[in-house]
C-alpha positions as CSV (number, residue, x, y, z in Angstrom):
1,M,100.9,54.2,69.5
2,S,104.1,55.3,70.5
3,T,105.0,58.4,73.2
4,A,105.5,60.7,70.7
5,A,102.1,60.3,69.4
6,T,100.6,60.3,72.9
7,A,102.3,63.5,73.6
8,A,101.0,66.0,70.3
9,T,97.1,64.1,71.1
10,A,96.6,64.7,74.7
11,K,94.6,67.8,74.8
12,P,97.0,70.9,75.9
13,T,94.5,72.4,78.9
14,E,95.9,69.0,80.6
15,E,98.4,68.5,82.7
16,P,101.4,65.1,83.0
17,T,98.5,64.3,85.5
18,G,95.4,64.1,83.5
19,K,94.6,66.4,85.5
20,A,92.7,70.0,84.1
21,H,94.7,73.2,84.0
22,T,92.9,75.6,86.1
23,K,93.0,79.6,85.1
24,P,94.4,81.8,88.3
25,A,91.5,83.9,90.9
26,T,92.1,87.6,88.8
27,K,91.3,90.2,91.2
28,P,88.9,92.1,90.8
29,K,88.8,95.4,89.8
30,P,89.4,98.4,91.9
31,S,85.2,100.1,91.4
32,A,85.2,104.2,91.9
33,T,81.7,104.7,93.1
34,P,81.3,103.2,96.8
35,P,79.6,101.1,97.8
36,P,75.9,101.5,98.8
37,T,75.4,101.6,102.7
38,D,72.2,102.0,104.9
39,A,73.8,106.1,105.9
40,P,71.4,108.8,104.6
41,T,72.1,109.7,101.3
42,T,73.1,113.3,99.6
43,S,70.8,115.7,97.8
44,W,71.8,116.8,94.3
45,Y,70.4,119.7,92.6
46,T,71.0,122.7,90.1
47,S,72.2,125.4,91.0
48,P,72.0,128.9,89.3
49,A,75.2,130.0,91.7
50,A,76.7,127.2,91.1
51,T,76.6,127.4,87.3
52,D,77.3,131.3,87.0
53,A,80.2,129.9,88.8
54,A,81.5,128.1,86.5
55,R,80.5,130.3,83.8
56,R,82.7,132.7,85.1
57,M,85.7,130.1,85.9
58,S,85.8,129.0,82.2
59,A,85.4,132.4,80.2
60,A,88.6,133.4,83.3
61,G,90.5,130.3,82.0
62,T,91.2,128.7,86.0
63,V,89.9,126.6,88.7
64,G,88.9,128.2,91.5
65,D,85.6,131.2,93.1
66,P,84.9,132.4,96.1
67,A,80.9,131.2,95.3
68,C,82.8,127.7,95.7
69,T,83.1,124.8,98.1
70,L,85.0,122.5,95.0
71,S,85.2,123.4,91.7
72,A,87.2,121.4,88.8
73,V,88.0,120.7,85.4
74,G,86.6,117.5,84.0
75,R,84.5,116.0,87.0
76,P,84.5,116.3,90.1
77,D,85.5,113.9,92.7
78,P,82.1,112.4,94.5
79,A,84.7,110.8,97.9
80,L,85.1,114.1,98.5
81,V,82.3,115.6,99.1
82,P,79.7,115.3,102.0
83,R,77.7,112.7,102.9
84,E,74.7,113.7,104.3
85,S,73.8,116.8,102.6
86,R,72.2,118.8,99.9
87,I,74.4,119.8,97.8
88,G,74.3,122.5,94.5
89,I,75.8,121.5,91.6
90,G,77.0,123.8,88.1
91,H,78.5,123.9,85.2
92,H,80.0,124.5,81.2
93,G,81.8,123.4,79.3
94,T,83.9,121.3,81.4
95,Y,83.9,123.4,84.7
96,W,82.2,121.8,87.8
97,C,81.1,124.1,91.0
98,L,80.3,123.0,93.6
99,V,77.9,124.0,96.6
100,W,77.2,122.9,100.2
């Protein structure tokens, strides 16, 4: 067999040395959720006051209400809340109100 014929039949995943080609390791994608810890967990509950505040924000088309410790349009970032607390949540449409 000629050298050209041998090269044409070689597997594309092999290196010229005969060693198998491996893909470089990919980095894992970062997670939006923090890893679990042994720390006390946050207790979440539906709060009528937070729900009313979310309704007021939605009606006004603006973020922010005196009843809310944290308010947001879209999902609030859980990294911004205390880890050892009791948090009341309320939402109306895309408006959220958290109280702690």
